[in-house]
Structures are given as structure tokens and as C-alpha cells.
TIMI-798110 format. One line per 2 residues: number of its first residue (from 1); for each residue x, y, z of N, C-alpha, C. Coordinates in Angstrom, 2 decimals, always signed. Layout:
<pts>
NUM	X,Y,Z,X,Y,Z,X,Y,Z; ...
</pts>
This chain:
<pts>
1	+0.79,-11.84,+26.40,+2.00,-11.12,+26.08,+2.81,-11.95,+25.09; +3.16,-11.35,+23.93,+3.91,-12.10,+22.93,+5.30,-12.46,+23.44
3	+5.71,-13.65,+23.07,+7.06,-14.09,+23.41,+8.05,-13.44,+22.46; +9.16,-12.97,+22.96,+10.17,-12.35,+22.12,+11.00,-13.46,+21.48
5	+10.91,-13.58,+20.16,+11.61,-14.63,+19.42,+12.94,-14.15,+18.84; +13.34,-12.91,+19.14,+14.54,-12.37,+18.52,+15.81,-13.05,+19.01
7	+16.62,-13.51,+18.09,+17.90,-14.09,+18.48,+18.92,-12.99,+18.75; +19.98,-13.31,+19.46,+21.03,-12.34,+19.75,+21.95,-12.14,+18.53
9	+21.91,-13.03,+17.56,+22.75,-12.96,+16.38,+21.90,-12.64,+15.16; +22.43,-12.85,+13.99,+21.67,-12.63,+12.76,+20.43,-13.49,+12.75
11	+19.41,-13.00,+12.08,+18.17,-13.75,+11.93,+18.39,-14.79,+10.84; +18.19,-16.05,+11.20,+18.38,-17.17,+10.28,+17.06,-17.45,+9.56
13	+17.10,-17.48,+8.23,+15.90,-17.65,+7.42,+15.94,-18.92,+6.59; +14.77,-19.54,+6.45,+14.57,-20.58,+5.44,+13.67,-19.94,+4.39
15	+14.03,-20.07,+3.15,+13.25,-19.51,+2.05,+12.72,-20.66,+1.20; +11.41,-20.81,+1.15,+10.78,-21.88,+0.36,+9.95,-21.23,-0.73
17	+10.45,-21.32,-1.96,+9.77,-20.74,-3.11,+9.58,-21.80,-4.18; +8.52,-21.63,-4.94,+8.28,-22.47,-6.10,+9.52,-22.40,-6.98
19	+9.97,-23.53,-7.48,+11.15,-23.60,-8.34,+11.06,-22.72,-9.57; +9.86,-22.34,-9.97,+9.70,-21.47,-11.15,+9.92,-20.01,-10.79
21	+10.03,-19.69,-9.50,+10.24,-18.30,-9.09,+11.63,-17.84,-9.54; +11.80,-16.55,-9.61,+13.10,-16.00,-10.01,+14.18,-16.56,-9.08
23	+15.09,-17.30,-9.63,+16.11,-17.98,-8.85,+16.96,-17.01,-8.04; +16.87,-17.11,-6.74,+17.75,-16.38,-5.85,+17.44,-14.91,-5.65
25	+16.52,-14.35,-6.39,+16.25,-12.92,-6.30,+15.82,-12.48,-4.91; +14.88,-13.18,-4.34,+14.39,-12.83,-3.01,+15.48,-13.06,-1.97
27	+16.22,-14.14,-2.09,+17.30,-14.43,-1.14,+18.35,-13.31,-1.19; +18.71,-12.87,-2.39,+19.70,-11.80,-2.52,+19.21,-10.51,-1.89
29	+17.95,-10.18,-2.11,+17.40,-8.96,-1.52,+17.40,-9.03,+0.00; +17.01,-10.19,+0.54,+16.98,-10.34,+1.99,+18.38,-10.26,+2.59
31	+19.34,-10.83,+1.90,+20.70,-10.83,+2.45,+21.41,-9.49,+2.31; +20.79,-8.53,+1.63,+21.33,-7.17,+1.64,+21.13,-6.53,+3.02
33	+20.21,-7.10,+3.79,+19.98,-6.62,+5.15,+21.08,-7.19,+6.04; +21.76,-6.36,+6.82,+22.92,-6.85,+7.59,+22.59,-7.89,+8.66
35	+21.35,-7.93,+9.11,+21.00,-8.86,+10.19,+20.22,-10.08,+9.73; +20.05,-10.26,+8.41,+19.30,-11.41,+7.89,+20.24,-12.33,+7.11
37	+20.04,-13.64,+7.29,+20.86,-14.62,+6.57,+19.99,-15.80,+6.15; +19.95,-16.09,+4.86,+19.24,-17.26,+4.36,+20.16,-18.46,+4.59
39	+19.74,-19.35,+5.50,+20.56,-20.52,+5.84,+20.11,-21.79,+5.14; +18.89,-21.75,+4.56,+18.39,-22.93,+3.85,+17.35,-22.50,+2.84
41	+17.23,-23.32,+1.79,+16.21,-23.07,+0.76,+15.49,-24.37,+0.48; +14.25,-24.24,+0.08,+13.45,-25.41,-0.33,+12.65,-25.00,-1.56
43	+12.46,-25.95,-2.47,+11.70,-25.64,-3.69,+10.38,-26.42,-3.76; +10.08,-27.17,-2.70,+8.78,-27.85,-2.63,+8.33,-27.93,-1.18
45	+7.04,-28.07,-0.99,+6.49,-28.17,+0.35,+6.99,-29.40,+1.08; +7.27,-30.44,+0.34,+7.74,-31.68,+0.95,+9.13,-31.55,+1.58
47	+9.90,-30.56,+1.16,+11.26,-30.37,+1.68,+11.33,-29.48,+2.92; +10.29,-28.71,+3.18,+10.37,-27.63,+4.17,+10.61,-28.12,+5.59
49	+9.79,-29.03,+6.09,+9.92,-29.42,+7.49,+11.29,-30.04,+7.75; +11.75,-30.90,+6.86,+13.07,-31.52,+7.01,+14.16,-30.43,+7.04
51	+14.06,-29.45,+6.16,+15.05,-28.37,+6.11,+15.02,-27.53,+7.39; +13.84,-27.27,+7.91,+13.73,-26.50,+9.15,+14.32,-27.28,+10.32
53	+14.02,-28.56,+10.41,+14.56,-29.36,+11.50,+16.07,-29.52,+11.41; +16.62,-29.49,+10.20,+18.06,-29.61,+10.01,+18.78,-28.29,+10.27
55	+18.27,-27.18,+9.75,+18.98,-25.90,+9.78,+18.53,-24.96,+10.90; +17.40,-25.24,+11.53,+16.88,-24.46,+12.66,+16.82,-22.94,+12.41
57	+16.13,-22.53,+11.35,+16.00,-21.08,+11.11,+15.08,-20.45,+12.17; +15.20,-19.14,+12.31,+14.33,-18.39,+13.20,+12.98,-18.13,+12.53
59	+13.02,-17.92,+11.21,+11.82,-17.62,+10.43,+11.84,-18.43,+9.14; +10.70,-19.02,+8.81,+10.53,-19.70,+7.52,+9.61,-18.85,+6.66
61	+10.08,-18.50,+5.48,+9.30,-17.75,+4.51,+8.77,-18.76,+3.50; +7.46,-18.98,+3.51,+6.87,-20.03,+2.68,+5.98,-19.45,+1.59
63	+6.25,-19.81,+0.37,+5.42,-19.43,-0.77,+4.13,-20.26,-0.70; +2.99,-19.61,-0.89,+1.71,-20.34,-0.93,+1.74,-21.40,-2.03
65	+2.33,-21.07,-3.17,+2.27,-21.93,-4.34,+3.37,-22.95,-4.45; +3.85,-23.48,-3.34,+4.88,-24.51,-3.42,+4.34,-25.77,-4.09
67	+5.14,-26.44,-4.92,+4.70,-27.72,-5.48,+4.65,-28.79,-4.38; +3.92,-29.83,-4.63,+3.71,-30.85,-3.60,+2.72,-30.29,-2.60
69	+3.05,-30.34,-1.35,+2.19,-29.73,-0.33,+2.41,-28.23,-0.38; +1.34,-27.45,-0.48,+1.51,-26.00,-0.60,+1.92,-25.38,+0.73
71	+2.28,-24.10,+0.68,+2.76,-23.41,+1.86,+1.77,-23.37,+3.01; +0.48,-23.40,+2.70,-0.53,-23.39,+3.76,-0.59,-24.73,+4.48
73	-0.49,-25.82,+3.74,-0.47,-27.15,+4.37,+0.77,-27.32,+5.24; +1.90,-26.87,+4.73,+3.16,-27.04,+5.44,+3.19,-26.19,+6.71
75	+2.54,-25.04,+6.70,+2.54,-24.16,+7.87,+2.05,-24.88,+9.12; +0.95,-25.60,+9.01,+0.40,-26.29,+10.18,+1.38,-27.33,+10.72
77	+2.00,-28.11,+9.83,+2.95,-29.11,+10.27,+4.19,-28.46,+10.88; +4.63,-27.40,+10.27,+5.83,-26.73,+10.75,+5.61,-26.11,+12.12
79	+4.47,-25.47,+12.33,+4.22,-24.86,+13.64,+4.09,-25.91,+14.73; +3.67,-27.12,+14.38,+3.58,-28.21,+15.36,+4.95,-28.82,+15.65
81	+5.76,-29.02,+14.61,+7.04,-29.72,+14.78,+8.20,-28.81,+15.15; +8.11,-27.54,+14.82,+9.19,-26.59,+15.11,+8.59,-25.28,+15.63
83	+8.00,-25.31,+16.83,+7.28,-24.13,+17.33,+8.14,-22.89,+17.53; +9.45,-23.03,+17.61,+10.32,-21.86,+17.76,+10.60,-21.16,+16.44
85	+10.23,-21.79,+15.34,+10.41,-21.19,+14.02,+9.12,-20.46,+13.66; +9.22,-19.16,+13.45,+8.06,-18.37,+13.06,+7.84,-18.54,+11.56
87	+6.59,-18.59,+11.13,+6.27,-18.80,+9.72,+5.64,-17.54,+9.15; +6.20,-17.08,+8.03,+5.68,-15.95,+7.30,+5.32,-16.46,+5.91
89	+4.04,-16.43,+5.56,+3.56,-16.95,+4.29,+3.58,-15.82,+3.26; +4.05,-16.16,+2.06,+4.14,-15.21,+0.95,+3.28,-15.68,-0.21
91	+2.62,-14.76,-0.87,+1.79,-15.12,-2.02,+1.98,-14.10,-3.13; +1.82,-14.55,-4.38,+1.90,-13.61,-5.50,+0.62,-12.80,-5.60
93	-0.48,-13.37,-5.16,-1.76,-12.67,-5.17,-2.43,-12.87,-3.81; -2.84,-11.79,-3.21,-3.48,-11.90,-1.90,-4.94,-12.28,-2.04
95	-5.32,-13.36,-1.40,-6.71,-13.79,-1.36,-7.11,-13.94,+0.09; -8.23,-13.37,+0.49,-8.66,-13.49,+1.89,-8.72,-14.93,+2.39
97	-9.11,-15.87,+1.52,-9.17,-17.27,+1.93,-7.78,-17.80,+2.32; -6.76,-17.42,+1.56,-5.39,-17.81,+1.89,-4.98,-17.25,+3.24
99	-5.32,-15.98,+3.47,-4.99,-15.35,+4.75,-5.66,-16.09,+5.90; -6.93,-16.39,+5.77,-7.65,-17.12,+6.83,-6.99,-18.47,+7.11
101	-6.69,-19.21,+6.05,-6.07,-20.53,+6.22,-4.68,-20.44,+6.83; -3.89,-19.45,+6.42,-2.54,-19.29,+6.95,-2.58,-18.99,+8.45
103	-3.42,-18.07,+8.86,-3.49,-17.72,+10.27,-4.05,-18.88,+11.10; -5.03,-19.59,+10.56,-5.58,-20.75,+11.27,-4.53,-21.85,+11.44
105	-3.60,-21.94,+10.50,-2.54,-22.96,+10.57,-1.40,-22.55,+11.50; -1.42,-21.31,+11.97,-0.40,-20.86,+12.91,+0.64,-19.93,+12.34
107	+0.43,-19.42,+11.13,+1.40,-18.48,+10.56,+1.48,-17.21,+11.39; +2.66,-16.64,+11.47,+2.86,-15.38,+12.18,+2.60,-14.19,+11.27
109	+2.43,-14.46,+9.98,+2.16,-13.37,+9.06,+1.87,-13.85,+7.66; +1.36,-12.91,+6.85,+0.99,-13.20,+5.47,+1.23,-11.93,+4.66
111	+2.09,-12.02,+3.65,+2.41,-10.86,+2.82,+2.32,-11.21,+1.35; +2.04,-10.21,+0.54,+2.08,-10.37,-0.91,+3.52,-10.12,-1.33
113	+4.05,-11.02,-2.18,+5.47,-11.01,-2.54,+5.94,-9.77,-3.28; +5.08,-9.07,-3.98,+5.56,-7.97,-4.81,+5.77,-6.67,-4.05
115	+5.69,-6.71,-2.74,+5.96,-5.51,-1.94,+7.45,-5.22,-1.89; +7.81,-4.05,-1.41,+9.23,-3.69,-1.30,+10.00,-4.64,-0.37
117	+11.24,-4.93,-0.72,+12.06,-5.85,+0.08,+12.22,-5.33,+1.51; +12.28,-4.03,+1.68,+12.42,-3.46,+3.02,+11.23,-3.80,+3.90
119	+10.04,-3.87,+3.30,+8.85,-4.24,+4.08,+8.91,-5.70,+4.50; +9.44,-6.56,+3.64,+9.58,-7.96,+4.00,+10.59,-8.12,+5.13
121	+11.70,-7.42,+5.03,+12.72,-7.48,+6.09,+12.13,-6.98,+7.41; +11.37,-5.90,+7.35,+10.72,-5.38,+8.56,+9.73,-6.40,+9.13
123	+8.98,-7.06,+8.26,+8.01,-8.06,+8.71,+8.72,-9.22,+9.39; +9.87,-9.64,+8.86,+10.64,-10.72,+9.49,+11.00,-10.31,+10.91
125	+11.50,-9.10,+11.06,+11.89,-8.64,+12.40,+10.68,-8.54,+13.34; +9.56,-8.10,+12.81,+8.36,-7.92,+13.64,+7.79,-9.25,+14.12
127	+7.79,-10.28,+13.26,+7.25,-11.56,+13.71,+8.13,-12.16,+14.81; +9.40,-11.79,+14.81,+10.29,-12.27,+15.87,+9.98,-11.66,+17.23
129	+9.29,-10.54,+17.24,+8.90,-9.91,+18.51,+7.53,-10.41,+18.97; +6.93,-11.31,+18.17,+5.63,-11.86,+18.55,+4.46,-11.23,+17.83
131	+4.71,-10.25,+16.98,+3.63,-9.62,+16.22,+3.11,-10.55,+15.12; +1.86,-10.35,+14.77,+1.30,-10.97,+13.58,+1.30,-9.89,+12.51
133	+1.90,-10.17,+11.37,+2.06,-9.19,+10.31,+1.23,-9.62,+9.11; +0.33,-8.74,+8.68,-0.55,-9.04,+7.54,-0.50,-7.89,+6.56
135	-0.41,-8.21,+5.28,-0.46,-7.20,+4.23,-1.69,-6.31,+4.46; -1.53,-5.00,+4.56,-2.66,-4.12,+4.89,-3.82,-4.19,+3.90
137	-3.53,-4.27,+2.61,-4.60,-4.34,+1.61,-5.39,-5.64,+1.75; -4.70,-6.70,+2.05,-5.36,-8.00,+2.22,-6.20,-8.02,+3.49
139	-5.69,-7.43,+4.55,-6.45,-7.35,+5.80,-7.73,-6.55,+5.58; -7.65,-5.47,+4.82,-8.83,-4.66,+4.52,-9.83,-5.45,+3.68
141	-9.34,-6.21,+2.71,-10.24,-7.02,+1.87,-10.94,-8.08,+2.72; -10.25,-8.66,+3.66,-10.86,-9.66,+4.54,-11.94,-9.02,+5.42
143	-11.66,-7.82,+5.94,-12.68,-7.12,+6.75,-13.92,-6.81,+5.93; -13.72,-6.35,+4.69,-14.88,-6.06,+3.82,-15.68,-7.32,+3.56
145	-14.98,-8.43,+3.32,-15.64,-9.70,+3.04,-16.46,-10.18,+4.25; -15.93,-9.96,+5.45,-16.59,-10.41,+6.66,-17.67,-9.43,+7.12
147	-17.54,-8.16,+6.68,-18.40,-7.10,+7.18,-19.73,-7.05,+6.58
</pts>
């Protein structure tokens, strides 16, 4: 039975994106949601765990392509050091290998970044209920690859 990770207040988010990503765009879109709040940002994999331990977000949104240690490497460390923080990995391009590595590292989900902001907000809420959220097209590609 999945543990319910939903907080009684706004959902606190850490957003870790490659510094070359559109500055603040994703954070602004997420904060249009009344129950989501970006409480910390990181621009490299090396900053993520420290930021999570300092700001205690409910969900960490990690870009696969972070400089330094990538989002997949950081996921394993983060799930070990901050097990109450759910990790949602984001990628510009969905690759089945990335999905496999993210889930093996303990990620609660894996989404392609170019989806609608509403889907990302919904995924954040769903991982808090204990669901594993995976981009449907990527999940289908992984099944075809394994099948």
C-alpha cells in the first residue's frame, strides 16, 4: 500500500534544471498552480542534495541533464538521504534507458519536459499519493524494447 506523502499545506518543490534551461519558465508555470510552491532551485547536480536537506521540499524535480552529477546519479543519493522527498525526473528527450535508470535509483516518476504544465502539476500531486508516474509514450517505448 503506497504511503500518502501529501502535506496538509502547499506542496513544496525543489526545481533542479540545467543553467542553460529557460530561466524561471518552469518555476513560473508551476507556481500558477495554487497548491504548488517552488521553495528552492539548483542549477547543478552537486547542489541538489544540500538544497533538499536545507529546504525540505516534498518533491524534487530533477533534470536528467544537470551539469556535474546528472539527475539520475543524484536521484539515488537523494532517495537515500531524504526518503520523504519524492523525486520526479524530467528529460528533454525520453529514452527508455533513462527511465530504467531513474526508476532503479528510486524516482517516483519520469516525464518529458515538453508536456503541458498541467500534466506536470498533476504528476507532482500523484507522486505524493505514492503513485509512480511515467510519461505514457516513454512507457510504451520501454515495453516495445523489452517485448
